C-alpha positions as a printed NumPy array, in Angstrom:
array([[  0.33 ,   0.102,   0.199],
       [  3.288,   2.86 ,   1.269],
       [  4.333,   2.19 ,  -2.919],
       [  1.05 ,   2.526,  -3.858],
       [  0.662,   5.518,  -2.822],
       [  4.54 ,   7.023,  -3.715],
       [  3.726,   5.882,  -7.244],
       [  0.462,   7.643,  -6.825],
       [  2.449,  11.004,  -5.364],
       [  4.975,  10.904,  -8.064],
       [  2.632,  11.02 , -10.976],
       [  1.199,  13.626,  -9.386],
       [  4.41 ,  15.218,  -9.404],
       [  5.043,  14.577, -13.038],
       [  1.519,  15.892, -14.261],
       [  1.767,  18.658, -12.151],
       [  4.71 ,  19.939, -14.16 ],
       [  3.227,  18.981, -17.57 ],
       [  1.179,  22.165, -18.008],
       [  4.989,  24.181, -17.787],
       [  5.822,  23.171, -21.928],
       [  9.146,  23.689, -23.041],
       [  8.843,  24.255, -26.53 ],
       [ 11.516,  22.771, -28.788],
       [ 12.343,  23.528, -32.669],
       [  9.991,  26.885, -32.855],
       [ 12.145,  28.517, -35.267],
       [ 12.207,  25.424, -37.748],
       [ 10.657,  26.402, -41.546],
       [  7.476,  24.256, -42.575],
       [  5.424,  23.288, -45.873],
       [  1.513,  23.04 , -45.905],
       [ -0.381,  22.822, -49.185],
       [  3.007,  24.055, -51.012],
       [  3.272,  27.082, -48.85 ],
       [  6.391,  28.009, -46.618],
       [  6.399,  29.322, -43.62 ],
       [  9.164,  30.406, -41.242],
       [  8.607,  30.846, -37.86 ],
       [  9.78 ,  33.874, -36.256],
       [ 12.087,  33.694, -33.829],
       [ 10.902,  36.987, -32.433],
       [  7.352,  38.273, -31.525],
       [  8.539,  41.565, -29.982],
       [  6.07 ,  43.867, -30.83 ],
       [  4.039,  41.631, -33.245],
       [  0.793,  43.025, -33.989],
       [ -1.518,  41.676, -36.929],
       [ -5.273,  42.482, -37.552],
       [ -7.381,  39.811, -39.678],
       [-10.226,  37.387, -39.709],
       [ -9.992,  34.67 , -36.154],
       [-12.147,  31.528, -36.366],
       [-11.81 ,  28.771, -33.604],
       [-11.604,  25.021, -32.691],
       [-13.05 ,  22.879, -30.858],
       [-14.644,  19.121, -30.386],
       [-12.86 ,  17.469, -33.632],
       [ -9.122,  18.43 , -32.351],
       [ -9.729,  18.222, -28.939],
       [ -7.376,  15.791, -27.72 ],
       [ -4.679,  15.73 , -30.418],
       [ -1.245,  16.597, -30.862],
       [ -0.292,  19.543, -31.401],
       [  2.147,  21.222, -33.258],
       [  4.119,  22.048, -30.315],
       [  3.752,  18.853, -29.306],
       [  1.012,  19.217, -26.642],
       [ -2.65 ,  17.988, -26.687],
       [ -4.778,  20.078, -27.581],
       [ -7.552,  20.963, -25.145],
       [-10.529,  22.293, -26.257],
       [-11.177,  24.524, -22.928],
       [ -7.263,  26.371, -22.316],
       [ -6.904,  29.494, -22.852],
       [ -4.351,  28.979, -26.489],
       [ -4.226,  29.063, -29.685],
       [ -3.239,  28.785, -33.179],
       [ -0.624,  30.632, -35.912],
       [  1.903,  30.152, -38.419],
       [  4.44 ,  31.927, -37.814],
       [  4.416,  32.57 , -33.533],
       [  6.892,  30.707, -31.694],
       [  5.723,  28.281, -29.454],
       [  4.955,  29.661, -26.139],
       [  4.203,  33.494, -27.714],
       [  1.124,  34.699, -25.137],
       [ -1.148,  37.148, -27.512],
       [ -3.836,  39.219, -26.272],
       [ -6.579,  38.709, -28.702],
       [ -9.086,  41.342, -29.37 ],
       [-12.678,  40.67 , -30.525],
       [-12.935,  44.504, -32.662],
       [-16.951,  43.894, -33.033],
       [-17.597,  43.607, -29.772],
       [-13.936,  44.569, -27.972],
       [-14.145,  41.68 , -26.053],
       [-10.421,  40.241, -25.242],
       [ -8.267,  37.036, -24.066],
       [ -4.884,  35.968, -23.841],
       [ -4.119,  32.908, -25.209],
       [ -0.943,  30.691, -25.574],
       [  0.324,  29.815, -28.78 ],
       [  0.916,  26.314, -28.808],
       [ -0.079,  25.048, -32.608],
       [  0.428,  25.772, -36.204],
       [ -2.44 ,  27.652, -38.746],
       [ -5.204,  28.778, -39.313],
       [ -4.489,  27.732, -43.225],
       [ -7.638,  29.461, -44.448],
       [ -7.115,  31.944, -46.871],
       [ -7.401,  35.037, -45.092],
       [ -7.134,  33.737, -41.417],
       [ -4.815,  35.11 , -38.934],
       [ -5.275,  33.019, -36.058],
       [ -6.922,  29.822, -34.964],
       [ -8.437,  30.143, -31.325],
       [ -9.364,  27.164, -28.56 ],
       [-13.217,  27.241, -27.667],
       [-12.762,  29.007, -24.85 ],
       [-11.011,  32.188, -25.683],
       [-13.618,  31.757, -28.902],
       [-16.481,  31.618, -25.85 ],
       [-14.776,  34.337, -23.939],
       [-14.548,  36.534, -27.221],
       [-18.368,  36.21 , -28.213],
       [-17.648,  34.233, -31.151],
       [-18.987,  30.821, -30.873],
       [-21.929,  31.532, -32.848],
       [-20.523,  32.748, -35.85 ],
       [-17.365,  31.097, -35.848],
       [-15.467,  34.01 , -37.012],
       [-14.466,  37.434, -35.947],
       [-12.595,  40.407, -37.023],
       [ -9.194,  40.716, -34.429],
       [ -6.692,  42.434, -33.523],
       [ -3.716,  40.511, -32.357],
       [ -1.449,  42.048, -30.45 ],
       [  2.17 ,  40.185, -28.249],
       [  2.009,  40.819, -24.491],
       [  5.342,  40.863, -22.934]])
């Protein structure tokens, strides 16, 4: 019984550390549909305006490009070139709502889209029903 308790405690400690992601290869180029993307080495001062979309159930639990498991209930997002781990403030320009998300995936690859946010972020941004929103994204220091 003692070994079981010790093993359980070790598992809890390891699980607690899992949320502190360390991203590797954040600047490796990649190609999607014949187009090559080169992630930025630094996100300092980055800002962009465009259309955001969101992704949820279909991808929940799958590995992201950073190696993390996608959790639609966390404040995360996908961006084509921002380094993994970058924190970004996303502001819905239609209603003024904003959230801070962490980039942990690549995309969106649909023309005209600048960021894919998690379902949780989309809910806070008020874009669940519309599926998309015009946004400004700005890196948080």
